[in-house]
NUKESE-378853 format. One record per residue: residue number from 1; residue in three letters; x negated, y negated, z of N, C-alpha, C in turn. Coordinates in nm, 4 decimals. Layout:
REM NUKESE-378853
REC  resi  resn     neast    nnorth       nup    caeast   canorth      caup     ceast    cnorth       cup
REC   NUM   ALA         X         Y         Z         X         Y         Z         X         Y         Z
...
This chain:
REM NUKESE-378853
REC  resi  resn     neast    nnorth       nup    caeast   canorth      caup     ceast    cnorth       cup
REC     1   MET    3.2192   -0.3319    4.1213    3.2409   -0.4468    4.0184    3.3754   -0.4048    3.9562
REC     2   ARG    3.4479   -0.5247    3.9065    3.5655   -0.5031    3.8230    3.5419   -0.5460    3.6705
REC     3   PHE    3.5578   -0.4610    3.5957    3.5442   -0.4918    3.4479    3.6859   -0.4896    3.3850
REC     4   GLY    3.6989   -0.5650    3.2786    3.8205   -0.5611    3.1869    3.7659   -0.5277    3.0432
REC     5   ILE    3.8443   -0.4430    2.9861    3.8102   -0.3980    2.8482    3.9296   -0.4239    2.7574
REC     6   VAL    3.9155   -0.4978    2.6441    4.0081   -0.5216    2.5584    3.9713   -0.4332    2.4229
REC     7   GLU    4.0340   -0.3263    2.4067    3.9924   -0.2305    2.3058    4.1021   -0.1489    2.2714
REC     8   ASP    4.1498   -0.1463    2.1406    4.2627   -0.0662    2.0939    4.2152    0.0748    2.0607
REC     9   ASN    4.0987    0.0979    2.0468    4.0403    0.2313    2.0124    4.0101    0.3171    2.1190
REC    10   ARG    4.0954    0.4226    2.1489    4.0715    0.5010    2.2663    3.9247    0.5536    2.2831
REC    11   GLU    3.8639    0.6029    2.1711    3.7344    0.6640    2.1791    3.6242    0.5634    2.2158
REC    12   ASP    3.6436    0.4309    2.1643    3.5448    0.3195    2.2135    3.5747    0.2872    2.3566
REC    13   PHE    3.6999    0.2788    2.3923    3.7269    0.2608    2.5357    3.6646    0.3659    2.6269
REC    14   VAL    3.6759    0.4880    2.5942    3.6219    0.5925    2.6743    3.4740    0.5796    2.6741
REC    15   ALA    3.4109    0.5641    2.5636    3.2746    0.5478    2.5627    3.2062    0.4427    2.6569
REC    16   LEU    3.2835    0.3168    2.6500    3.2338    0.2130    2.7189    3.2597    0.2464    2.8728
REC    17   CYS    3.3626    0.2979    2.9178    3.3801    0.3467    3.0445    3.2745    0.4468    3.0972
REC    18   ARG    3.2378    0.5306    3.0074    3.1285    0.6436    3.0592    2.9918    0.5715    3.0679
REC    19   VAL    2.9581    0.4585    2.9861    2.8432    0.3936    2.9943    2.8356    0.3105    3.1186
REC    20   LEU    2.9580    0.2504    3.1522    2.9645    0.1698    3.2749    2.9452    0.2398    3.3980
REC    21   GLY    2.9975    0.3725    3.3886    2.9910    0.4628    3.5083    3.1126    0.4577    3.5989
REC    22   PRO    3.1310    0.5591    3.6846    3.2540    0.5756    3.7600    3.2858    0.4945    3.8864
REC    23   ASP    3.1677    0.4192    3.9008    3.1822    0.3341    4.0377    3.2446    0.1959    4.0280
REC    24   HIS    3.3200    0.1753    3.9259    3.3693    0.0419    3.8989    3.5225    0.0565    3.8809
REC    25   GLU    3.5968   -0.0476    3.9111    3.7316   -0.0716    3.8775    3.7439   -0.1259    3.7285
REC    26   ILE    3.8046   -0.0615    3.6435    3.8248   -0.0865    3.5010    3.9777   -0.1094    3.4694
REC    27   SER    3.9968   -0.2285    3.4157    4.1347   -0.2639    3.3595    4.1172   -0.2535    3.2089
REC    28   ARG    4.2321   -0.2133    3.1499    4.2234   -0.1972    2.9998    4.3418   -0.2707    2.9299
REC    29   TRP    4.3228   -0.3406    2.8402    4.4187   -0.3871    2.7442    4.3979   -0.3561    2.6072
REC    30   GLN    4.5066   -0.3348    2.5303    4.4843   -0.2910    2.3860    4.5142   -0.3899    2.2960
REC    31   SER    4.5491   -0.5077    2.3304    4.5649   -0.6177    2.2391    4.5455   -0.7493    2.3046
REC    32   ALA    4.5300   -0.8540    2.2193    4.4878   -0.9853    2.2718    4.6227   -1.0302    2.3416
REC    33   GLU    4.7370   -1.0063    2.3055    4.8572   -1.0470    2.3668    4.8642   -0.9855    2.5142
REC    34   GLN    4.8200   -0.8622    2.5366    4.8259   -0.8012    2.6650    4.7287   -0.8696    2.7690
REC    35   VAL    4.6209   -0.9067    2.7167    4.5144   -0.9707    2.8137    4.5515   -1.1104    2.8336
REC    36   ILE    4.6192   -1.1810    2.7396    4.6577   -1.3108    2.7619    4.7625   -1.3167    2.8636
REC    37   ALA    4.8663   -1.2218    2.8561    4.9579   -1.2062    2.9576    4.9014   -1.1919    3.0920
REC    38   ALA    4.8068   -1.1011    3.1044    4.7357   -1.0761    3.2347    4.6625   -1.1974    3.2822
REC    39   PHE    4.5903   -1.2716    3.2134    4.5309   -1.3923    3.2486    4.6390   -1.4987    3.3081
REC    40   ARG    4.7436   -1.5023    3.2399    4.8551   -1.5999    3.2816    4.9235   -1.5590    3.4126
REC    41   THR    4.9247   -1.4346    3.4463    4.9738   -1.3997    3.5614    4.8764   -1.3664    3.6774
REC    42   GLY    4.7511   -1.3991    3.6525    4.6403   -1.3708    3.7561    4.6026   -1.2093    3.7578
REC    43   GLY    4.6518   -1.1339    3.6690    4.6066   -0.9848    3.6655    4.4654   -0.9703    3.6182
REC    44   ALA    4.4078   -1.0649    3.5642    4.2608   -1.0548    3.5285    4.1661   -1.1419    3.6185
REC    45   ASP    4.2177   -1.1753    3.7356    4.1354   -1.2590    3.8123    4.0050   -1.1714    3.8772
REC    46   GLU    3.9161   -1.2421    3.8934    3.7801   -1.1790    3.9665    3.7281   -1.0645    3.8886
REC    47   LEU    3.7335   -1.0677    3.7573    3.6591   -0.9710    3.6669    3.5156   -1.0118    3.6580
REC    48   SER    3.4290   -0.9040    3.6780    3.2728   -0.9328    3.6710    3.2438   -0.9614    3.5221
REC    49   MET    3.3176   -0.9076    3.4357    3.3039   -0.9233    3.2920    3.4216   -0.8755    3.2135
REC    50   LEU    3.4537   -0.9293    3.1089    3.5547   -0.8940    3.0219    3.4822   -0.8584    2.8936
REC    51   PHE    3.5047   -0.7175    2.8522    3.4386   -0.6803    2.7211    3.5580   -0.6931    2.6122
REC    52   VAL    3.5338   -0.7584    2.5010    3.6294   -0.7637    2.4006    3.5883   -0.7085    2.2706
REC    53   ASP    3.6807   -0.6276    2.2095    3.6492   -0.5808    2.0703    3.6799   -0.6894    1.9719
REC    54   CYS    3.5978   -0.7157    1.8787    3.6145   -0.8207    1.7728    3.7380   -0.7929    1.6959
REC    55   ASN    3.7552   -0.6656    1.6551    3.8642   -0.6357    1.5465    3.9807   -0.5761    1.6208
REC    56   LEU    4.0601   -0.6700    1.6812    4.1808   -0.6139    1.7446    4.2952   -0.6357    1.6520
REC    57   PRO    4.4028   -0.5493    1.6532    4.5217   -0.5801    1.5806    4.5940   -0.7091    1.6187
REC    58   GLY    4.6554   -0.7725    1.5322    4.7148   -0.8996    1.5609    4.6124   -1.0152    1.5731
REC    59   VAL    4.6106   -1.0703    1.6865    4.5085   -1.1797    1.7296    4.3756   -1.1184    1.7498
REC    60   ASP    4.2839   -1.1582    1.6605    4.1491   -1.0875    1.6746    4.0702   -1.1327    1.8098
REC    61   GLY    3.9561   -1.0582    1.8330    3.8834   -1.1040    1.9422    3.8306   -1.2373    1.9525
REC    62   ILE    3.7893   -1.2862    1.8475    3.7447   -1.4237    1.8542    3.8364   -1.5255    1.8758
REC    63   GLU    3.9664   -1.5254    1.8220    4.0686   -1.6099    1.8525    4.1111   -1.5817    2.0065
REC    64   LEU    4.1022   -1.4590    2.0592    4.1360   -1.4321    2.1966    4.0490   -1.5071    2.2826
REC    65   VAL    3.9075   -1.5041    2.2566    3.8069   -1.5808    2.3352    3.8462   -1.7180    2.3377
REC    66   ARG    3.8723   -1.7781    2.2270    3.9051   -1.9235    2.2215    4.0154   -1.9526    2.3044
REC    67   GLN    4.1322   -1.8813    2.3142    4.2438   -1.8996    2.3945    4.2175   -1.8859    2.5439
REC    68   LEU    4.1303   -1.7756    2.5827    4.1026   -1.7653    2.7160    4.0203   -1.8648    2.7717
REC    69   ARG    3.9371   -1.9254    2.6933    3.8455   -2.0340    2.7473    3.9320   -2.1565    2.7893
REC    70   THR    4.0541   -2.1731    2.7346    4.1463   -2.2858    2.7738    4.2250   -2.2634    2.8950
REC    71   PHE    4.2170   -2.1439    2.9478    4.3020   -2.1110    3.0657    4.2239   -2.1713    3.1958
REC    72   PRO    4.2824   -2.1963    3.2967    4.2295   -2.2330    3.4168    4.1283   -2.1339    3.4591
REC    73   GLY    4.0069   -2.1710    3.4766    3.8991   -2.0775    3.5240    3.8448   -1.9969    3.4089
REC    74   GLY    3.8909   -2.0128    3.2802    3.8583   -1.9393    3.1707    3.7144   -1.9848    3.1228
REC    75   ASP    3.6620   -2.0992    3.1494    3.5280   -2.1445    3.1132    3.4342   -2.0675    3.2068
REC    76   GLU    3.4689   -2.0119    3.3063    3.3843   -1.9448    3.4073    3.3804   -1.7939    3.3862
REC    77   ALA    3.4737   -1.7475    3.3189    3.4748   -1.5903    3.2810    3.3519   -1.5524    3.2011
REC    78   LYS    3.2994   -1.4287    3.2293    3.2059   -1.3713    3.1751    3.2555   -1.2952    3.0632
REC    79   ILE    3.2275   -1.3199    2.9342    3.2958   -1.2504    2.8200    3.1891   -1.1987    2.7243
REC    80   ALA    3.1825   -1.0633    2.6897    3.1101   -0.9952    2.6030    3.1889   -0.9490    2.4957
REC    81   MET    3.1313   -0.9597    2.3617    3.2116   -0.9144    2.2488    3.1319   -0.8068    2.1719
REC    82   PHE    3.2055   -0.6904    2.1424    3.1442   -0.5993    2.0594    3.2004   -0.5832    1.9102
REC    83   SER    3.1273   -0.5516    1.8226    3.1824   -0.5413    1.6919    3.1124   -0.4286    1.6092
REC    84   GLY    3.1693   -0.3663    1.5153    3.1076   -0.2797    1.4475    3.0313   -0.3417    1.3159
REC    85   SER    3.0485   -0.4827    1.3082    2.9987   -0.5511    1.2019    2.8564   -0.6154    1.2312
REC    86   THR    2.7763   -0.6008    1.1329    2.6424   -0.6723    1.1551    2.6313   -0.8095    1.0742
REC    87   ASP    2.7535   -0.8505    1.0300    2.7561   -0.9764    0.9601    2.7151   -1.0841    1.0498
REC    88   PRO    2.6069   -1.1651    1.0219    2.5721   -1.2745    1.1138    2.6773   -1.3870    1.1332
REC    89   ASP    2.7744   -1.4043    1.0346    2.8762   -1.4951    1.0441    2.9651   -1.4610    1.1595
REC    90   VAL    2.9971   -1.3211    1.1734    3.0858   -1.2833    1.2734    3.0323   -1.3246    1.4205
REC    91   SER    2.9049   -1.2768    1.4465    2.8410   -1.3112    1.5582    2.8402   -1.4734    1.5979
REC    92   GLU    2.8007   -1.5457    1.4930    2.7975   -1.6825    1.4948    2.9510   -1.7492    1.5397
REC    93   ARG    3.0453   -1.6945    1.4798    3.1872   -1.7431    1.5077    3.2293   -1.7073    1.6444
REC    94   ALA    3.1813   -1.5776    1.6944    3.2097   -1.5365    1.8348    3.1397   -1.6197    1.9383
REC    95   LEU    3.0104   -1.6647    1.9056    2.9351   -1.7414    1.9964    3.0087   -1.8844    2.0088
REC    96   GLU    3.0435   -1.9370    1.8934    3.1099   -2.0687    1.8805    3.2514   -2.0661    1.9676
REC    97   ALA    3.3155   -1.9468    1.9747    3.4389   -1.9325    2.0413    3.4127   -1.9179    2.1858
REC    98   GLY    3.2986   -1.9073    2.2253    3.2689   -1.9014    2.3704    3.2292   -1.7761    2.4374
REC    99   VAL    3.1915   -1.6646    2.3637    3.1500   -1.5491    2.4240    3.0105   -1.5720    2.4839
REC   100   ASP    2.9772   -1.4961    2.5918    2.8684   -1.5036    2.6611    2.7566   -1.4229    2.5865
REC   101   ARG    2.8005   -1.3123    2.5257    2.7087   -1.2177    2.4705    2.7865   -1.1552    2.3564
REC   102   PHE    2.7182   -1.1366    2.2374    2.7795   -1.0682    2.1186    2.6762   -0.9454    2.1062
REC   103   GLU    2.7360   -0.8355    2.0763    2.6508   -0.7095    2.0463    2.7315   -0.6218    1.9457
REC   104   THR    2.6518   -0.5542    1.8599    2.7069   -0.4592    1.7700    2.7098   -0.3316    1.8489
REC   105   LYS    2.8052   -0.2497    1.8040    2.8338   -0.1085    1.8799    2.7244   -0.0195    1.8692
REC   106   GLY    2.6466   -0.0303    1.7818    2.5235    0.0581    1.7420    2.5663    0.1881    1.6837
REC   107   ALA    2.4541    0.2611    1.6468    2.4729    0.3758    1.5678    2.4779    0.5082    1.6502
REC   108   SER    2.4255    0.4889    1.7698    2.4154    0.6122    1.8652    2.4620    0.5630    1.9908
REC   109   ILE    2.4773    0.6682    2.0911    2.5172    0.6297    2.2262    2.4048    0.5599    2.3030
REC   110   ASP    2.2859    0.5873    2.2811    2.1640    0.5161    2.3353    2.1664    0.3766    2.2947
REC   111   ASP    2.1972    0.3403    2.1662    2.2127    0.2006    2.1134    2.3304    0.1243    2.1868
REC   112   PHE    2.4371    0.2087    2.1953    2.5648    0.1450    2.2628    2.5360    0.1148    2.4044
REC   113   LYS    2.4589    0.2078    2.4771    2.4205    0.1906    2.6035    2.3297    0.0608    2.6292
REC   114   ALA    2.2396    0.0486    2.5413    2.1357   -0.0694    2.5506    2.2228   -0.2008    2.5136
REC   115   SER    2.3264   -0.1933    2.4382    2.4057   -0.3037    2.4098    2.4878   -0.3538    2.5263
REC   116   VAL    2.5403   -0.2509    2.6008    2.6126   -0.2818    2.7228    2.5014   -0.3318    2.8222
REC   117   ALA    2.3955   -0.2846    2.8478    2.3128   -0.3247    2.9422    2.2680   -0.4832    2.9042
REC   118   ARG    2.2398   -0.5066    2.7734    2.2189   -0.6444    2.7545    2.3387   -0.7486    2.7885
REC   119   CYS    2.4571   -0.7012    2.7699    2.5718   -0.7707    2.8039    2.5740   -0.7944    2.9539
REC   120   LEU    2.5463   -0.7025    3.0332    2.5467   -0.7235    3.1751    2.4264   -0.8077    3.2349
REC   121   THR    2.3347   -0.8530    3.1521    2.2364   -0.9403    3.1948    2.3035   -1.0704    3.2402
REC   122   VAL    2.4182   -1.1087    3.1971    2.4827   -1.2479    3.2387    2.5637   -1.2230    3.3596
REC   123   VAL    2.5643   -1.1104    3.4124    2.6505   -1.0830    3.5354    2.5626   -1.0660    3.6677
REC   124   LYS    2.5936   -1.1301    3.7680    2.5102   -1.1282    3.8832    2.5421   -1.0039    3.9486
REC   125   ASP    2.4437   -0.9289    3.9966    2.4379   -0.7984    4.0695    2.4936   -0.6944    3.9852
REC   126   ALA    2.4745   -0.6979    3.8556    2.5246   -0.5974    3.7722    2.4449   -0.4686    3.7750
REC   127   PRO    2.5304   -0.3577    3.7621    2.4440   -0.2284    3.7654    2.3413   -0.2183    3.6577
REC   128   ASP    2.2332   -0.1416    3.6808    2.1203   -0.1218    3.5941    2.1545    0.0081    3.5012
REC   129   LEU    2.1831   -0.0148    3.3754    2.2178    0.0996    3.3016    2.0976    0.1793    3.2331
REC   130   LEU    1.9801    0.1059    3.2291    1.8646    0.1644    3.1668    1.7603    0.2235    3.2611
């Protein structure tokens, strides 16, 4: 499977890679602008899922999702968003922007792993993490 991760924090990126496991191709972008450029040039084609951090520098994750949904094929992309915030307004705005799944990062690695597993429920033939 091929996953994309939009995450500016190296530790969070590494944690997500560990949870997903070594058997997948993973592309990383550290900003919304980088992933938008990749979508424009076809560099993000055929992703099984795009994981987006809500709190990105510059253009935030919610606005990124809104923009990606306007690209050709963007309405078909599977997009999950993670946030450290438990504010229900944040999850509501993310879902309105078009994310398939919104999850908090959780307080422990087990919580985080369960969040990633819930995200993958929208992906056909996704790996079983639990």
